[in-house]
N, C-alpha and C positions, 0 to 999 in steps of 0.2 A: 421751407421749401416742401413743395409737393411730395408725397410718397414716390409717385411713379407716374411716367410721361404716358399719355394714351397712345396706343398703337395706330397706325393708318388704318388697320382693318376694324377697330373698334371704333370708329368714328362714322356715325350715320350723317347722312344729307342734311337732316333736320337739324343738326347740332350745331352747323356750320352757321357763322355770322354772314347773311345775305349772300351763300355760296361761294364764300371765300375759302380760303384753306386755313382758318382762323376758327378755334372753339375756346370756350371758357369753360373749364372744369374745376371744381373745388375752389374757386375763387381765383384762379389762375389763368391767364391768357397763354395760348398755345398755337404755333406754327405747325401744321401738319402737312407732311407730302409723304409720297411712296418712299423718297429717301431717307426719311427719318422724321423725328418730331423735336421741337425745340422751345423751350420755356421763353415767351416774350418777357425779358426782364426791363427793359428800357423804360421808364416812367411816362416820359413824353409820348411814346408809341402807345402804351397801355391804356394813358388817359385818352387819347384820341379814339381808341377801339371802344372805350368805355362809354364816351360821347355818341359814337357812331350807333353802339349798340341800343343806347335809348332814344336814340332819333328814330332808328327803325321801328323799335316797339312802339313808339308814339303814332307812328305811321301806319303801322298795323292797326291799330286800335281806332284811328280815325276811319281808315278803310272799311272797318268792322260796322262802324257807327253809321257810315254812310250808306253801307249795303243794307242794314237793318232798317234804316229810315226809306230807303227807296223800296224795300220788300212790303213795308206796311202801308207806304203810299199806294202801289200798285193792287193792293187786294181790295176786292169790292165792299163798300160799305154796306153793311146789312143793318136792316130796321130792327128796333127793338121789338120783342115779341110782347105782347099784351096778355 
């Protein structure tokens, strides 16, 4: 079991899984709210969180790749200097 639960005040928005009240710290999923923090221990639930996090990461990578391709395509082609 993890050493200590994260407190609501120590959770940054960027740590949350897709703006949900769920974070992953030290290999454990936590449900975090102003009322308190609870370790997510249900295997089926945490497996779904793992899959969702993996899907979100893949989507973020795909969007970043599309953005890079779009930026490269919109830059003017420059002729090689002789």
